[in-house]
ZADO-1210 file (C-alpha; in nm, 4 decimals, padded with zeros to 6 digits):
<atoms>
<atom x="03.4725" y="-08.4704" z="03.8335" code="MET" pos="1"/>
<atom x="03.6041" y="-08.7132" z="03.5746" code="ARG" pos="2"/>
<atom x="03.5981" y="-08.5823" z="03.2212" code="GLY" pos="3"/>
<atom x="03.5650" y="-08.2215" z="03.3379" code="GLU" pos="4"/>
<atom x="03.7838" y="-08.1076" z="03.0488" code="LYS" pos="5"/>
<atom x="03.5034" y="-08.2177" z="02.8134" code="TYR" pos="6"/>
<atom x="03.2162" y="-08.0648" z="03.0133" code="LEU" pos="7"/>
<atom x="03.1230" y="-07.8255" z="02.7299" code="GLN" pos="8"/>
<atom x="03.0514" y="-08.1231" z="02.5043" code="LEU" pos="9"/>
<atom x="02.8367" y="-08.2809" z="02.7743" code="GLN" pos="10"/>
<atom x="02.6364" y="-07.9608" z="02.8159" code="GLN" pos="11"/>
<atom x="02.5903" y="-07.9302" z="02.4397" code="PHE" pos="12"/>
<atom x="02.4599" y="-08.2868" z="02.4094" code="LEU" pos="13"/>
<atom x="02.2246" y="-08.2453" z="02.7071" code="LYS" pos="14"/>
<atom x="02.0814" y="-07.9215" z="02.5725" code="SER" pos="15"/>
<atom x="02.0375" y="-08.0620" z="02.2207" code="ASN" pos="16"/>
<atom x="01.8308" y="-08.3615" z="02.3248" code="GLY" pos="17"/>
<atom x="01.8038" y="-08.5104" z="01.9747" code="SER" pos="18"/>
<atom x="01.7996" y="-08.8872" z="01.9481" code="GLU" pos="19"/>
<atom x="02.0918" y="-08.8822" z="01.7053" code="CYS" pos="20"/>
<atom x="02.3547" y="-08.6079" z="01.6732" code="ILE" pos="21"/>
<atom x="02.6273" y="-08.6026" z="01.4072" code="ALA" pos="22"/>
<atom x="02.9187" y="-08.3727" z="01.4862" code="LEU" pos="23"/>
<atom x="03.2282" y="-08.3132" z="01.2808" code="SER" pos="24"/>
<atom x="03.5572" y="-08.3096" z="01.4644" code="PHE" pos="25"/>
<atom x="03.5717" y="-07.9367" z="01.3889" code="GLY" pos="26"/>
<atom x="03.2296" y="-07.8844" z="01.5495" code="ASN" pos="27"/>
<atom x="03.3407" y="-08.0742" z="01.8589" code="ILE" pos="28"/>
<atom x="03.6536" y="-07.8616" z="01.8817" code="GLU" pos="29"/>
<atom x="03.4444" y="-07.5427" z="01.8514" code="MET" pos="30"/>
<atom x="03.2159" y="-07.6642" z="02.1309" code="ILE" pos="31"/>
<atom x="03.5134" y="-07.7545" z="02.3512" code="LEU" pos="32"/>
<atom x="03.7213" y="-07.4498" z="02.2683" code="GLY" pos="33"/>
<atom x="04.0351" y="-07.6549" z="02.2053" code="PHE" pos="34"/>
<atom x="04.1784" y="-07.9041" z="01.9568" code="LYS" pos="35"/>
<atom x="04.1116" y="-08.2709" z="02.0149" code="LEU" pos="36"/>
<atom x="04.4221" y="-08.4791" z="02.0889" code="PRO" pos="37"/>
<atom x="04.5910" y="-08.6571" z="01.7997" code="ASP" pos="38"/>
<atom x="04.4710" y="-08.9916" z="01.9384" code="SER" pos="39"/>
<atom x="04.1080" y="-08.8836" z="01.8785" code="ALA" pos="40"/>
<atom x="04.1944" y="-08.8488" z="01.5097" code="TYR" pos="41"/>
<atom x="04.3907" y="-09.1740" z="01.4856" code="LYS" pos="42"/>
<atom x="04.2181" y="-09.4300" z="01.7081" code="TYR" pos="43"/>
<atom x="03.8508" y="-09.5186" z="01.7221" code="SER" pos="44"/>
<atom x="03.9158" y="-09.6571" z="02.0727" code="ALA" pos="45"/>
<atom x="03.9496" y="-09.2949" z="02.1934" code="TRP" pos="46"/>
<atom x="03.5751" y="-09.2654" z="02.1271" code="TRP" pos="47"/>
<atom x="03.4914" y="-09.5746" z="02.3319" code="SER" pos="48"/>
<atom x="03.1896" y="-09.5554" z="02.5605" code="ASN" pos="49"/>
<atom x="03.3965" y="-09.7118" z="02.8404" code="ASN" pos="50"/>
<atom x="03.3994" y="-09.4548" z="03.1213" code="ILE" pos="51"/>
<atom x="03.6322" y="-09.6743" z="03.3257" code="GLY" pos="52"/>
<atom x="03.9283" y="-09.6215" z="03.0956" code="SER" pos="53"/>
<atom x="03.8324" y="-09.3157" z="02.8882" code="HIS" pos="54"/>
<atom x="03.7595" y="-09.0071" z="03.0954" code="THR" pos="55"/>
<atom x="03.6384" y="-08.8146" z="02.7892" code="GLN" pos="56"/>
<atom x="03.3565" y="-09.0703" z="02.7530" code="ALA" pos="57"/>
<atom x="03.1943" y="-08.9197" z="03.0635" code="HIS" pos="58"/>
<atom x="03.0962" y="-08.6182" z="02.8534" code="SER" pos="59"/>
<atom x="02.8648" y="-08.8160" z="02.6266" code="TRP" pos="60"/>
<atom x="02.7703" y="-09.1071" z="02.8556" code="VAL" pos="61"/>
<atom x="02.6686" y="-08.8744" z="03.1411" code="ASP" pos="62"/>
<atom x="02.4636" y="-08.6734" z="02.8894" code="ALA" pos="63"/>
<atom x="02.2736" y="-08.9927" z="02.7993" code="GLY" pos="64"/>
<atom x="02.4494" y="-09.0733" z="02.4706" code="TYR" pos="65"/>
<atom x="02.6781" y="-09.3375" z="02.3275" code="LYS" pos="66"/>
<atom x="02.8998" y="-09.3088" z="02.0248" code="THR" pos="67"/>
<atom x="02.7284" y="-09.4896" z="01.7410" code="GLN" pos="68"/>
<atom x="02.9612" y="-09.4330" z="01.4467" code="SER" pos="69"/>
<atom x="03.3069" y="-09.2829" z="01.4182" code="ILE" pos="70"/>
<atom x="03.4677" y="-09.1664" z="01.0955" code="GLN" pos="71"/>
<atom x="03.8202" y="-09.0879" z="01.2107" code="LEU" pos="72"/>
<atom x="03.9222" y="-08.7318" z="01.1392" code="GLY" pos="73"/>
<atom x="03.5766" y="-08.6520" z="01.0080" code="ASN" pos="74"/>
<atom x="03.2735" y="-08.7001" z="01.2322" code="GLN" pos="75"/>
<atom x="03.1176" y="-08.8801" z="01.5262" code="VAL" pos="76"/>
<atom x="02.7555" y="-08.9797" z="01.5602" code="ILE" pos="77"/>
<atom x="02.6137" y="-08.9809" z="01.9116" code="PHE" pos="78"/>
<atom x="02.2931" y="-09.1760" z="01.9725" code="LYS" pos="79"/>
<atom x="02.0659" y="-09.1542" z="02.2764" code="LYS" pos="80"/>
<atom x="02.1217" y="-09.4418" z="02.5147" code="ASP" pos="81"/>
<atom x="01.7643" y="-09.5578" z="02.5706" code="ILE" pos="82"/>
<atom x="01.8675" y="-09.8003" z="02.8457" code="ILE" pos="83"/>
<atom x="01.9492" y="-09.5168" z="03.0884" code="ARG" pos="84"/>
</atoms>
């Protein structure tokens, strides 16, 4: 399965079910059980919703979310993808 490394995040998002979820990078790391790569802190493209080139995107896209807002090194806001 693509994005399996980030499965814990997917499960968290699915179980939460809120329309909008704001998570700090620290919260995401606690959910995952490991530190995010440096590129997640430096490049907003790491948080792209493109599952073709970003395997980590499977965790939120497959849970029915898209990244809405990224504050690098601080937080990410996931918003329900109502088109699904």
